Every structure is written in C-alpha cells, then in structure tokens.
TORKOLLO-319458 format. One record per residue (C-alpha): x, y, z. Coordinates in steps of 0.001 Angstrom, whole numbers. Each point is the difference from the previous one (the first is absolute). Layout:
residues N
[[X,Y,Z]]
...
This chain:
residues 61
[[-4316,2273,1604]]
[[-2732,-1357,2308]]
[[-3349,2304,-775]]
[[-250,30,3796]]
[[2817,1421,1113]]
[[-1097,3625,373]]
[[-2948,-657,1870]]
[[1729,-524,3444]]
[[-1698,-3125,843]]
[[1204,-1593,3370]]
[[85,-3218,-1414]]
[[2808,916,-2237]]
[[2111,1573,3327]]
[[2123,-2969,869]]
[[1547,-51,-3482]]
[[684,3781,-289]]
[[2829,731,2492]]
[[3729,692,-509]]
[[619,-3292,1855]]
[[-1615,-1957,-2937]]
[[595,2297,-2584]]
[[1085,-2810,-2522]]
[[-3101,-1795,967]]
[[-1914,3275,-921]]
[[1446,404,-3215]]
[[-355,-3426,-1165]]
[[-3811,-33,868]]
[[-816,3404,-592]]
[[1744,888,-3095]]
[[397,-3390,-1510]]
[[-1941,-3083,1048]]
[[-2889,1758,1861]]
[[-2599,-2697,-1147]]
[[1890,-2740,2269]]
[[-84,2388,2878]]
[[-2315,-1176,2621]]
[[-1215,3367,1178]]
[[-962,784,-3831]]
[[-1943,-3585,-237]]
[[-1806,1156,3324]]
[[-813,3302,-1327]]
[[-1377,-1379,-3417]]
[[-2002,-2690,1794]]
[[-1513,2344,2092]]
[[-943,2548,-2804]]
[[-1715,-3051,-1720]]
[[-1776,-813,2886]]
[[-1377,3694,718]]
[[-1246,146,-3621]]
[[-1592,-3133,49]]
[[-1757,1176,3115]]
[[-786,3188,-1535]]
[[-1609,-1494,-2958]]
[[-2128,-2139,1815]]
[[-1645,2811,2272]]
[[-548,2185,-3343]]
[[-1824,-3237,-1397]]
[[-1941,-456,3131]]
[[-871,3867,104]]
[[-1052,85,-3880]]
[[-2409,-2783,981]]
C-alpha cells in the first residue's frame, strides 16, 4: 500500500477517482513505486531533506 495514500496529496488526485479505479488499485495498492505521483513526492521529499540539512549545517557554523 502506498505510504502517501492517506495524506491527501493533490498529486495523487488524478488516480483517485471512480473512472480510474483500476489504475488507482494498481498503483496505490500494488505497484506504488512505479506511480509517477509517488516518484514525484519521494523526489520532492529528498530535496526538502537535503535543503533542511544544508540549512542546519550553515546555522550550526
């Protein structure tokens, strides 16, 4: 199960509809690592963590 499913991320909205139910089940419940929204969220989280760590390093001097 996708770890981001319950976070109501707008990037997931295109998959979470009745008209795309099969796709939603395929991505969200089974193969979430191949989902474009999942990859985008993971990449964004990595950039945020990197920026945060750099900021902490600069502040710590």
